[in-house]
N, C-alpha and C positions, 0 to 999 in steps of 0.2 A: 638875788632870784625876784623881781615885779610881777606880782600875780593880779590875775581881774580885782578890781575893788571891791566887790561884794558877791558872795555868792549865792544864786537863786537858782539855775536852773541844771537841768541835769547835763549839758553841754558843761558847765562851770565847773560842774563835781569830776567828771570824767577827765577834767584836763590834768588833773590832781595825780593819774593814775602812771602816766612813764615816769621809769628808774624806780620804782618800788616794791614790794613785797606783794602790791597786787599786780603790777603785771605779772609777777615771778609763777604765780600761786594761781593767774588769770581768772581773778576774780572783778565783776564787772558790777554795775551798778546798773539798776533796770528802772528803779521809781526813787525820785528825790521830791519832798515837799517839807512845808515844814513843820509835819507832826511826827513826820517818819523819811525811812527808807530800806529800800530792799535792794540787797544783792545776791548773786548766784556765784558760785563756784565749781568744778568740777572736782571729782575724787581722782587724784591722779599718782602715780608712785610718787611724787613731791610732796603728796598731801596724806602718806599712811604712813603707820607704827608697823615695827617688824613683824607683826601678827599679822597684816594686812587691811588695817578698818583705818578709819578718820583716825588722825593722831588729836588728840584733845587738844595740845596747844595749838593744833593748826585753827581748830574749831576757836578757842580763843582770841587769835589772830584775826578769825571773820567777825566776831561779836565786838573787837577793840575797833575795828577799822570802818565796820558798819557806825558803830557808836561818835567815831573820832571822827568820820566826813559828815554824820548829819551833824553834828555840831556846827559846823563851818556854815551852817543855812543863815544866810542874811550878815554875815563876820564880812568885816575888813581885815582880811589875812597879812595885809600892809601893816594893822595896828594890834591885833591879836590873834594867837591863833590855841586849838584846842589841842591840851597836851593828857592825856590819858593819868590817872594819879589813882583810881582802884578799880578791879575788876576781880569778877567772881561768878562761876559758873560750874551749872550740876549735868552731867552727860547722862544722859536721860535711857538711850541707845543707840547702837553703833551700824553703820553703813562701810560698806567696802567698795562699792563701786556708784556711778552715777554722778548726780549733782546734788547741791546741798544750796538750800536757800536760804540768805538771813535777814530778817526783819527787824529793826531796831525802830522803838516810840518812847518819844519824852514821858518822862516822869515826874521831873520838875527841872527848873530851868531859873537861875536867877543869872545876876550879872557877873558874877566868878567861875558857876559851876554850871554843866547838866547832865543829869541823870537821863541814861537811857534802858530799858528791860531791851533782851536782844531775844527772839526765836529764832533758831535754828533749827530745819527743818529737811529731810530729804525727802526731795521732787517726786520720785520715782512711789513710794511709800507713800508721804506723807506722814510719814513720824517723827514725832517731835525727836529731836537730837540734843539740843543742849538748851539750857534755861541762863540768861547772864544777864547779870548787870552790872555795868560801867559807867563810871561817873570819870569828866571831864574839866579841869579846870583850863579857863579864859588865861592865859600866859601873855601878858604885854611883849612884843615884839623890839626886841634891842636895835633903837638906828644907831647907824655911824656919826649922827648931828650928836651924840650923846643923848637926847632922848630914851625915857621909859628907861 
C-alpha cells in the first residue's frame, strides 16, 4: 500500500486510522504537531475488563497508539515505519465510563529510536489514570526491488 510521502498534518495522521484497532476502539486524534499528539477514546464495553472498569491493556493500546502515531511526524512511511519495542505503564486510578485523553510527548529522538512519555487522563474527572513510557524503533521498509 502506497502512503503519503511524509506525515505532517492532522489529516495525514487521521488517514492511517481505517481498518486498525483505532477504528475498533474509536480512538480519535485531536492534535498532532512536532512535539506531541493528543488522542481521545470513549470507555465502552469493548474497552472494559470484567469488573466494569477500563482495561489496563486497553490503556497500553492507547499509550502505544499515541506514541507510535506521533513517531510518524515528518517520516516518509514508504522508507521507515515506527515499531514499538518497549512499553511500560503505571495504572494510577480507574474509570468506568466517560472519555479518556492520551497526551504523548517526546522525551528523546535519535535517527533510529524515539521515546515518548504518555499520560492518560479521565476527561470528566481530570484524574490521571495511567503514565506510560513507549520506545519505538524506526524500521526500514522492505521493498520489492530488494532494497532495505
